[in-house]
C-alpha positions in Angstrom: 44.6 38.1 71.0 48.2 37.0 73.2 49.4 40.5 71.6 46.5 42.5 73.2 46.3 40.4 76.6 50.6 41.0 76.5 49.2 45.0 75.7 47.3 45.3 78.5 48.9 43.4 81.0 52.5 45.9 80.1 50.1 49.3 80.1 49.3 47.4 83.4 52.3 46.9 84.6 53.7 50.0 83.3 50.9 51.9 84.7 52.0 50.5 88.4 55.5 50.8 88.1 55.9 53.9 86.2 58.0 51.8 83.8 58.8 53.9 80.5 60.3 51.1 79.1 56.6 49.7 79.0 55.0 52.5 78.2 57.5 52.2 74.9 56.6 48.9 74.4 53.0 49.5 74.3 53.1 51.8 71.4 54.8 49.8 69.5 52.4 46.7 70.0 49.7 49.2 69.4 50.8 50.0 65.7 51.3 45.8 65.3 47.9 45.3 66.9 46.1 47.4 64.1 48.9 46.8 60.7 47.3 43.0 62.1 44.1 44.6 61.6 44.0 46.1 58.6 45.5 43.3 56.8 43.0 40.6 58.4 40.1 43.6 56.7 42.4 43.5 53.7 42.3 40.4 53.4 38.3 39.7 54.1 37.5 42.2 51.5 40.0 40.6 48.4 37.6 38.1 49.6 34.7 39.6 47.8 31.4 37.6 46.7 33.5 34.3 46.3 33.8 33.3 50.1 32.1 30.2 51.5 30.6 31.5 55.2 30.4 35.1 54.6 28.6 35.4 58.4 32.0 33.2 59.6 34.2 36.9 57.9 31.9 38.9 59.2 32.7 37.4 62.7 36.4 37.7 61.9 36.1 41.9 61.4 34.0 42.1 64.3 36.5 40.0 66.4 39.7 42.0 64.6 38.1 45.4 65.3 37.0 45.1 69.3 40.6 43.8 69.9 42.3 46.4 68.5 39.5 48.7 70.4 40.8 46.8 73.0 44.2 47.9 72.4 43.5 51.2 72.0 42.1 51.4 75.5 45.5 49.5 76.5 47.2 52.0 74.9 45.8 55.2 76.7 
C-alpha cells in the first residue's frame, strides 16, 4: 500500500510539473508492485488446502490485486 501511495503521488507530481524523472520512477515502482502482487499470489497458492483462514487469504489476494490495479492506473 505504501508503494502504491508513493507511486500515485509521484505520478500526480510528474503530471503537474512535467517531470520526467518522476515519471521514470513511476514505471519502476509499477514493476515492483507487480512483483509484490505476484509474490503474494504464489505464497497464498502454495499454502494450498492447509491454510487455516481461507477468507482472510482471499481478502489479501483481492487487496493485492486492487492495489496493483491502482498502480496500473497511476502509471497510465
